[in-house]
Structures are given as C-alpha cells and as structure tokens.
N, CA, C and O atoms as a GROMACS GRO file, in nm:
protein
  216
    1MET      N    1   0.085  -0.117   0.000
    1MET     CA    2   0.000   0.000   0.000
    1MET      C    3   0.089   0.123   0.000
    1MET      O    4   0.198   0.124   0.059
    2ILE      N    5   0.042   0.224  -0.066
    2ILE     CA    6   0.116   0.348  -0.076
    2ILE      C    7   0.050   0.450   0.015
    2ILE      O    8  -0.066   0.488  -0.007
    3LEU      N    9   0.121   0.495   0.117
    3LEU     CA   10   0.065   0.588   0.213
    3LEU      C   11   0.056   0.727   0.151
    3LEU      O   12   0.155   0.780   0.100
    4GLU      N   13  -0.063   0.785   0.155
    4GLU     CA   14  -0.086   0.919   0.101
    4GLU      C   15  -0.169   0.999   0.198
    4GLU      O   16  -0.265   0.947   0.255
    5LYS      N   17  -0.133   1.125   0.218
    5LYS     CA   18  -0.208   1.212   0.309
    5LYS      C   19  -0.347   1.245   0.255
    5LYS      O   20  -0.438   1.276   0.332
    6THR      N   21  -0.363   1.240   0.123
    6THR     CA   22  -0.491   1.280   0.063
    6THR      C   23  -0.598   1.173   0.078
    6THR      O   24  -0.717   1.203   0.064
    7ASN      N   25  -0.559   1.049   0.105
    7ASN     CA   26  -0.656   0.941   0.121
    7ASN      C   27  -0.661   0.896   0.267
    7ASN      O   28  -0.560   0.900   0.338
    8GLN      N   29  -0.778   0.854   0.311
    8GLN     CA   30  -0.793   0.803   0.446
    8GLN      C   31  -0.732   0.664   0.455
    8GLN      O   32  -0.721   0.593   0.355
    9ARG      N   33  -0.692   0.627   0.576
    9ARG     CA   34  -0.640   0.492   0.599
    9ARG      C   35  -0.744   0.391   0.552
    9ARG      O   36  -0.863   0.407   0.577
   10GLY      N   37  -0.700   0.288   0.485
   10GLY     CA   38  -0.791   0.189   0.429
   10GLY      C   39  -0.827   0.217   0.285
   10GLY      O   40  -0.882   0.131   0.216
   11HIS      N   41  -0.796   0.338   0.238
   11HIS     CA   42  -0.824   0.375   0.099
   11HIS      C   43  -0.696   0.410   0.024
   11HIS      O   44  -0.699   0.475  -0.080
   12TRP      N   45  -0.582   0.366   0.079
   12TRP     CA   46  -0.455   0.390   0.013
   12TRP      C   47  -0.444   0.300  -0.109
   12TRP      O   48  -0.490   0.186  -0.106
   13PRO      N   49  -0.384   0.348  -0.216
   13PRO     CA   50  -0.374   0.266  -0.338
   13PRO      C   51  -0.276   0.149  -0.320
   13PRO      O   52  -0.180   0.157  -0.243
   14LEU      N   53  -0.304   0.042  -0.392
   14LEU     CA   54  -0.215  -0.074  -0.392
   14LEU      C   55  -0.121  -0.064  -0.511
   14LEU      O   56  -0.156  -0.007  -0.614
   15GLY      N   57  -0.004  -0.120  -0.495
   15GLY     CA   58   0.092  -0.122  -0.605
   15GLY      C   59   0.192  -0.234  -0.587
   15GLY      O   60   0.196  -0.300  -0.483
   16ARG      N   61   0.271  -0.255  -0.690
   16ARG     CA   62   0.374  -0.358  -0.688
   16ARG      C   63   0.508  -0.292  -0.714
   16ARG      O   64   0.523  -0.215  -0.810
   17VAL      N   65   0.606  -0.321  -0.630
   17VAL     CA   66   0.740  -0.267  -0.648
   17VAL      C   67   0.802  -0.330  -0.773
   17VAL      O   68   0.810  -0.452  -0.784
   18VAL      N   69   0.845  -0.244  -0.866
   18VAL     CA   70   0.904  -0.293  -0.991
   18VAL      C   71   1.052  -0.258  -1.004
   18VAL      O   72   1.121  -0.313  -1.089
   19GLU      N   73   1.100  -0.166  -0.920
   19GLU     CA   74   1.241  -0.127  -0.925
   19GLU      C   75   1.281  -0.068  -0.791
   19GLU      O   76   1.201   0.001  -0.727
   20VAL      N   77   1.404  -0.095  -0.749
   20VAL     CA   78   1.453  -0.038  -0.623
   20VAL      C   79   1.576   0.048  -0.652
   20VAL      O   80   1.652   0.021  -0.744
   21PHE      N   81   1.593   0.152  -0.571
   21PHE     CA   82   1.707   0.242  -0.582
   21PHE      C   83   1.778   0.244  -0.447
   21PHE      O   84   1.719   0.278  -0.344
   22LYS      N   85   1.905   0.208  -0.450
   22LYS     CA   86   1.983   0.201  -0.326
   22LYS      C   87   2.057   0.332  -0.302
   22LYS      O   88   2.094   0.403  -0.396
   23GLY      N   89   2.077   0.362  -0.174
   23GLY     CA   90   2.155   0.478  -0.136
   23GLY      C   91   2.303   0.446  -0.141
   23GLY      O   92   2.341   0.333  -0.173
   24PRO      N   93   2.389   0.543  -0.110
   24PRO     CA   94   2.534   0.521  -0.112
   24PRO      C   95   2.579   0.411  -0.016
   24PRO      O   96   2.685   0.351  -0.035
   25ASP      N   97   2.498   0.385   0.086
   25ASP     CA   98   2.533   0.281   0.184
   25ASP      C   99   2.488   0.142   0.140
   25ASP      O  100   2.513   0.044   0.210
   26GLY      N  101   2.422   0.132   0.024
   26GLY     CA  102   2.379   0.003  -0.027
   26GLY      C  103   2.241  -0.040   0.017
   26GLY      O  104   2.192  -0.144  -0.028
   27HIS      N  105   2.175   0.037   0.103
   27HIS     CA  106   2.040   0.005   0.149
   27HIS      C  107   1.936   0.066   0.055
   27HIS      O  108   1.956   0.175   0.000
   28VAL      N  109   1.826  -0.005   0.037
   28VAL     CA  110   1.717   0.046  -0.048
   28VAL      C  111   1.654   0.166   0.020
   28VAL      O  112   1.617   0.159   0.138
   29ARG      N  113   1.642   0.275  -0.052
   29ARG     CA  114   1.585   0.400   0.002
   29ARG      C  115   1.458   0.442  -0.071
   29ARG      O  116   1.367   0.498  -0.011
   30VAL      N  117   1.453   0.416  -0.202
   30VAL     CA  118   1.344   0.462  -0.288
   30VAL      C  119   1.306   0.346  -0.380
   30VAL      O  120   1.391   0.265  -0.419
   31VAL      N  121   1.177   0.338  -0.414
   31VAL     CA  122   1.130   0.233  -0.504
   31VAL      C  123   1.039   0.293  -0.611
   31VAL      O  124   0.978   0.398  -0.591
   32ARG      N  125   1.031   0.223  -0.723
   32ARG     CA  126   0.933   0.258  -0.826
   32ARG      C  127   0.821   0.156  -0.814
   32ARG      O  128   0.845   0.036  -0.814
   33VAL      N  129   0.698   0.207  -0.803
   33VAL     CA  130   0.582   0.122  -0.778
   33VAL      C  131   0.485   0.133  -0.896
   33VAL      O  132   0.455   0.243  -0.942
   34LYS      N  133   0.438   0.018  -0.944
   34LYS     CA  134   0.338   0.015  -1.051
   34LYS      C  135   0.201   0.007  -0.987
   34LYS      O  136   0.174  -0.084  -0.908
   35THR      N  137   0.114   0.102  -1.020
   35THR     CA  138  -0.023   0.104  -0.970
   35THR      C  139  -0.119   0.098  -1.088
   35THR      O  140  -0.077   0.097  -1.204
   36SER      N  141  -0.247   0.094  -1.059
   36SER     CA  142  -0.346   0.092  -1.166
   36SER      C  143  -0.348   0.222  -1.246
   36SER      O  144  -0.398   0.226  -1.358
   37LYS      N  145  -0.294   0.329  -1.187
   37LYS     CA  146  -0.291   0.460  -1.254
   37LYS      C  147  -0.156   0.493  -1.316
   37LYS      O  148  -0.139   0.601  -1.372
   38GLY      N  149  -0.060   0.400  -1.308
   38GLY     CA  150   0.072   0.424  -1.365
   38GLY      C  151   0.181   0.400  -1.263
   38GLY      O  152   0.156   0.351  -1.153
   39ASP      N  153   0.303   0.436  -1.300
   39ASP     CA  154   0.418   0.417  -1.212
   39ASP      C  155   0.444   0.543  -1.131
   39ASP      O  156   0.429   0.655  -1.180
   40ILE      N  157   0.483   0.522  -1.004
   40ILE     CA  158   0.522   0.634  -0.919
   40ILE      C  159   0.649   0.596  -0.845
   40ILE      O  160   0.678   0.478  -0.826
   41THR      N  161   0.724   0.696  -0.803
   41THR     CA  162   0.845   0.675  -0.726
   41THR      C  163   0.821   0.726  -0.585
   41THR      O  164   0.775   0.839  -0.566
   42ARG      N  165   0.852   0.642  -0.486
   42ARG     CA  166   0.825   0.677  -0.346
   42ARG      C  167   0.940   0.633  -0.256
   42ARG      O  168   1.009   0.534  -0.285
   43SER      N  169   0.959   0.706  -0.149
   43SER     CA  170   1.049   0.664  -0.043
   43SER      C  171   0.991   0.541   0.024
   43SER      O  172   0.869   0.527   0.032
   44ILE      N  173   1.076   0.451   0.071
   44ILE     CA  174   1.024   0.330   0.135
   44ILE      C  175   0.951   0.362   0.265
   44ILE      O  176   0.875   0.279   0.314
   45THR      N  177   0.973   0.480   0.320
   45THR     CA  178   0.902   0.519   0.443
   45THR      C  179   0.756   0.551   0.415
   45THR      O  180   0.677   0.561   0.509
   46LYS      N  181   0.720   0.567   0.289
   46LYS     CA  182   0.582   0.598   0.250
   46LYS      C  183   0.508   0.475   0.198
   46LYS      O  184   0.406   0.488   0.130
   47LEU      N  185   0.560   0.356   0.229
   47LEU     CA  186   0.498   0.231   0.187
   47LEU      C  187   0.463   0.147   0.308
   47LEU      O  188   0.527   0.156   0.413
   48SER      N  189   0.362   0.067   0.294
   48SER     CA  190   0.325  -0.031   0.395
   48SER      C  191   0.316  -0.166   0.326
   48SER      O  192   0.233  -0.185   0.236
   49LEU      N  193   0.400  -0.259   0.366
   49LEU     CA  194   0.405  -0.389   0.301
   49LEU      C  195   0.288  -0.476   0.344
   49LEU      O  196   0.248  -0.477   0.460
   50LEU      N  197   0.234  -0.548   0.248
   50LEU     CA  198   0.128  -0.645   0.275
   50LEU      C  199   0.188  -0.784   0.267
   50LEU      O  200   0.269  -0.813   0.179
   51GLU      N  201   0.146  -0.870   0.358
   51GLU     CA  202   0.195  -1.007   0.359
   51GLU      C  203   0.117  -1.089   0.257
   51GLU      O  204  -0.006  -1.083   0.252
   52VAL      N  205   0.189  -1.166   0.177
   52VAL     CA  206   0.126  -1.251   0.076
   52VAL      C  207   0.134  -1.395   0.122
   52VAL      O  208   0.241  -1.442   0.162
   53THR      N  209   0.021  -1.465   0.117
   53THR     CA  210   0.021  -1.607   0.152
   53THR      C  211  -0.010  -1.689   0.028
   53THR      O  212  -0.089  -1.648  -0.057
   54ASP      N  213   0.052  -1.804   0.020
   54ASP     CA  214   0.030  -1.892  -0.096
   54ASP      C  215  -0.080  -1.991  -0.071
   54ASP      O  216  -0.111  -2.072  -0.158
   0.00000   0.00000   0.00000
C-alpha cells in the first residue's frame, strides 16, 4: 500500500514494487511502484508492506 495524506487509511492505493534504488550505503531507500494509474516513485518510508500467503 502506498501511504498518502490525501486518502484516508484503508483507501490507500495498492501497487507492486518494480524497481529499487539504493543509497550510497547500499540500502534500499526509494522504489518505483506500478499502480493501476501508472508508475510512481516513493520513499520506502511511505509504503506499507502487505503479507502474501500462498
């Protein structure tokens, strides 16, 4: 889920991480997310991971 101030909790858009960008320290800091409305780039602090079960 992509956290956005404009949407209420529970109405945040869903997306899939398609690319990661690492900082100088080698840790992932920013990601490119594919959503139903297109691709967006977000800091990982603005994402909430959902657990997937098989």
